[in-house]
C-alpha positions in Angstrom: -12.2 -6.4 21.7 -8.5 -7.5 22.0 -9.1 -9.7 18.9 -10.8 -6.8 17.1 -7.9 -4.5 18.1 -5.3 -7.0 16.8 -7.2 -7.5 13.5 -7.4 -3.7 13.0 -3.7 -3.4 13.8 -2.9 -6.1 11.2 -5.1 -4.4 8.6 -3.4 -1.1 9.3 0.0 -2.7 8.8 -1.2 -4.3 5.5 -2.5 -1.0 4.2 0.7 0.7 5.2 2.8 -2.0 3.4 0.6 -1.6 0.2 0.9 2.2 0.5 4.7 2.0 0.8 4.8 -0.5 -2.2 2.7 2.0 -4.3 5.0 4.8 -3.3 8.1 2.7 -4.4 6.4 1.8 -7.7 5.4 5.4 -8.3 9.0 6.6 -7.7 10.3 3.8 -10.0 7.9 4.7 -12.8 8.8 8.3 -12.4 12.5 7.5 -12.6 11.9 5.2 -15.5 9.9 7.9 -17.3 12.7 10.5 -16.7 15.3 8.0 -18.0 13.2 7.2 -21.1 12.7 10.9 -21.7 16.5 11.5 -21.4 17.2 8.5 -23.7 14.7 9.7 -26.3 16.2 13.2 -26.2 19.6 11.8 -26.7 18.5 9.5 -29.5 16.6 12.4 -31.1 19.7 14.6 -30.9 21.8 11.8 -32.4 19.3 11.1 -35.2 19.0 14.9 -35.8 22.8 15.3 -36.1 23.0 12.2 -38.3 20.1 13.5 -40.4 21.7 16.9 -40.8 25.0 15.3 -41.6 23.5 13.1 -44.2 21.5 16.0 -45.7 24.7 18.1 -45.8 26.5 15.2 -47.5 23.6 14.8 -50.0 23.7 18.5 -50.7 27.4 18.3 -51.2 27.0 15.2 -53.5 24.3 17.1 -55.3 26.6 20.0 -56.0 29.4 17.7 -57.1 27.0 15.8 -59.4 25.7 19.1 -60.7 29.2 20.4 -61.4 30.3 17.1 -62.9 27.2 17.0 -65.1 28.1 20.5 -66.3 31.7 19.7 -66.9 31.5 16.4 -68.6 30.3 15.2 -71.9 27.0 13.4 -71.4 27.6 11.0 -74.3 31.0 10.0 -72.9 30.1 9.7 -69.2 26.5 8.5 -69.5 27.2 5.4 -67.4 28.8 7.4 -64.7 25.9 9.8 -64.6 23.4 6.9 -64.3 25.4 5.5 -61.5 25.4 8.8 -59.7 21.7 9.2 -60.2 21.1 5.7 -58.8 23.2 6.6 -55.8 21.3 9.9 -55.3 18.0 8.0 -55.5 19.3 5.5 -52.9 20.4 8.2 -50.6 17.0 10.0 -50.9 15.2 6.8 -50.1 17.6 6.3 -47.1 16.8 9.9 -46.0 13.0 9.2 -46.2 13.6 6.1 -44.1 15.5 8.1 -41.5 12.7 10.7 -41.4 10.1 7.9 -40.9 12.2 6.4 -38.1 12.4 9.8 -36.4 8.6 10.3 -36.7 8.1 6.8 -35.2 10.4 7.6 -32.3 8.5 10.8 -31.7 5.2 8.9 -31.7 6.6 6.3 -29.3 7.8 9.1 -27.0 4.3 10.7 -27.0 2.6 7.3 -26.3 5.1 6.4 -23.6 4.6 9.8 -22.0 0.8 9.5 -22.1 1.0 6.0 -20.6 3.3 7.1 -17.8 1.1 10.1 -17.0 -2.0 7.8 -16.9 -0.2 5.4 -14.6 1.0 8.3 -12.4 -2.6 9.7 -12.2 -3.9 6.2 -11.2 -1.2 5.8 -8.6 -1.8 9.3 -7.2 -5.5 8.4 -6.8 -4.6 5.0 -5.2 -2.1 6.7 -2.9 -4.8 9.2 -1.8 -7.3 6.3 -1.2 -4.8 4.3 0.7 -4.0 7.4 2.9 -7.7 7.9 3.6 -8.1 4.2 4.4 -5.1 4.3 6.7 -6.4 7.4 8.5 -9.8 5.7 8.9 -8.2 2.5 10.2 -6.0 4.4 12.6 -9.1 6.2 14.0 -11.0 2.9 14.3 -7.9 1.4 15.9 -7.7 4.3 18.4 -11.4 4.0 19.2 -11.1 0.3 19.7 -8.1 0.8 21.9 -10.0 3.3 24.1 -13.0 1.0 24.3 -10.7 -1.9 25.2 -9.1 0.2 28.0 -12.6 1.2 29.2 -13.8 -2.4 29.3 -10.6 -3.4 31.1 -11.3 -0.8 33.8 -14.9 -2.0 34.1 -13.7 -5.6 34.3 -11.2 -4.6 37.0 -13.9 -2.8 38.9 -16.2 -5.7 38.6 -13.5 -8.1 39.8 -12.9 -5.9 42.8 -16.6 -5.8 43.6 -16.8 -9.6 43.2 -13.9 -10.1 45.5 -15.6 -7.8 48.1 -18.9 -9.7 47.7 -17.1 -13.1 48.0 -15.4 -11.9 51.2 -18.7 -10.8 52.6 -20.3 -14.1 51.6 -17.6 -16.1 53.4 -18.1 -13.9 56.5 -21.8 -14.5 56.4 -21.2 -18.3 56.0 -19.1 -18.2 59.1 -21.7 -16.3 61.0 -24.4 -18.7 59.9 -22.3 -21.6 60.9 -21.7 -20.1 64.3 -25.4 -19.3 64.8 -26.3 -22.8 63.7 -24.0 -24.3 66.3 -25.5 -22.0 69.0 -29.0 -23.1 68.0 -28.1 -26.7 68.2 -26.5 -26.2 71.7 -29.7 -24.3 72.8 -31.9 -27.1 71.6 -29.8 -29.7 73.3 -29.8 -27.6 76.5 -33.6 -27.1 76.2 -34.1 -30.9 75.9 -32.0 -31.4 79.0 -34.0 -28.9 81.0 -37.3 -30.5 79.8 -36.0 -33.9 80.8 -35.0 -32.6 84.3 -38.4 -31.0 84.7 -40.2 -34.2 83.8 -38.0 -36.2 86.3 -38.7 -33.7 89.1 -42.5 -33.8 88.3 -42.4 -37.6 88.4 -40.6 -37.5 91.8 -43.2 -35.0 93.2 -46.1 -37.4 92.4 
């Protein structure tokens, strides 16, 4: 029972260590998720401001190009107009790329959030299972402890009874030894009396 009690104690400690480890991992993941959430919000805000700035710049460039196109002679400044159109096309492509990047970041945020939530659900379930296992092991440990205490009391009582019986046995051995000596003395005395009787009978004849 002591070995069983020690094994249960070690198993409880192991479950407690795993439970604490899961709690730490859960707290770390939660902190990491909050950090990623804040980082994504910051990046999104920066990209949004950058996007709005570039859109405003494009609108400004568009207005300037429009005014320039209205104020210049197309035949004289055709090369300049072509260059400006190419720049506008380039900026529009860059704008589409930024929009795609923002969409990708948003999708990554959603995937990361779903993954973290899934991990958190798994860890919450594991924590509940570990708590239940710890409670069960604590109860089994307490039961084993009580049983060990009961067996120790029974063993102590049995030892006391054995000691009492051994004492009585030693006393009986001493009494038997005394009686044996007395029987031997009585036999010897009886033989002597028989011998004396025979001698007296022989003399009387």
